[in-house]
N, C-alpha and C positions, 0 to 999 in steps of 0.2 A: 504494500500500500504506500503510495507516494504522498508526502505532505509538503506542500509548496512553502511552508513556513520554516522548514528545517533546512539548514545550510549543509554544505558538504561535510563539515566536521560535527554534524549532529547537534549543533547548538541552535536554540531558537533566538532569532534576532530580537533585540529590545524594541518593542513597539513604540516606545517614547522617543527613540532616536529620530525617526522620521518626523514625528510631531514637533520635537524640539527644533530640528533643522527648519521646518516650515515656519515656525514662529520666529526664528532668528532671521530668516530671509524676508519675512513680512516686515519685521522691525527695521531691517536695513533699508528696505524699499521706502518706508515711511520717513526715515531719517534723511535719505537722499532727496526725497520730495521737499522736505523742510529746507534743506540746504539750498536747493535750486530756487525755491521761493525767496529765501533770504538773500541769495546772491542777486536775484533780479531786482528786489526792492532796494538793496544798498547800492547796486550799480546805478540805478536811476537817481539816487540821492547824491552820489559822490563823484562818479566819473566825469572828468572835465573840470572839476573844481579844484582850487588851490588849497593845499593844506596850510593852516596857520598854526604855528607853535602855540601851545597853551601854557599859560603861566598860572600858578596857584592863585585862586580867587577870581580868575577871569570868567566871564560869562561864556556859555557855549555858543559857538558860531556854526550855523548851518543855513546858508542862504544861497542865492543863485550863483554866487561867485566863489565861495570859500566854505571851509569846515574846519573844526578844531577837534582835538581829542575828546573834549567834554561832550561833543555831540555824537560820539560813537557808542555803539553797544559794547558791552564788556562780556567776555574778554576780546581784546583786539590786538593787532600787531601792525605797525607801520613799517613798510618795506621801502626804503629810499633808494632809488636807482634801479637800473635794469638788471644788473648782475649781483644783487645783494645776496649774501649767504643767509640762510634761515635754518632753524632747527627743524628736524623732521618728526618731532613728537606728534602724536595723534591726538589732535584737539579739534574735533569736528564742529564745535560750536564757536570757535574763534573767528572773528572777522579779520581778514587779512586785507590790508589796503596797500596797493602798490602805487608808488609815486614815480614820476619821471624825474630827470635831473633838475627841472624847474619847480618841483614840488606839487605838480598837478597830478591828480589821481587818474591812472590809466587802467586800473583793473581792481576788482573786488572779488574775493573768493573765500570759501570756507573749506578747510581740509582737516 
């Protein structure tokens, strides 16, 4: 008698493994959708605007021409220049703001 649930080594596969993997994949898909939505929103807010250094006590700046650190969601990271080195730690909720050599935002991403 053949049982399709029995593997070659006669062990029964753990039924929760597939369920766990499915839940994991669904969670990853949701997180990706959130990152894509946030990337779109922050791209619209920042790309093309000049970054203004923020000093303690300054008001947040976010208008049609400029933005400051105080106007950004946390956590965030400012990447100045085209070939700037960055850590590769896995922080999917961190807002990354890439600036050109003139301090203008050219890209926004979450990793």
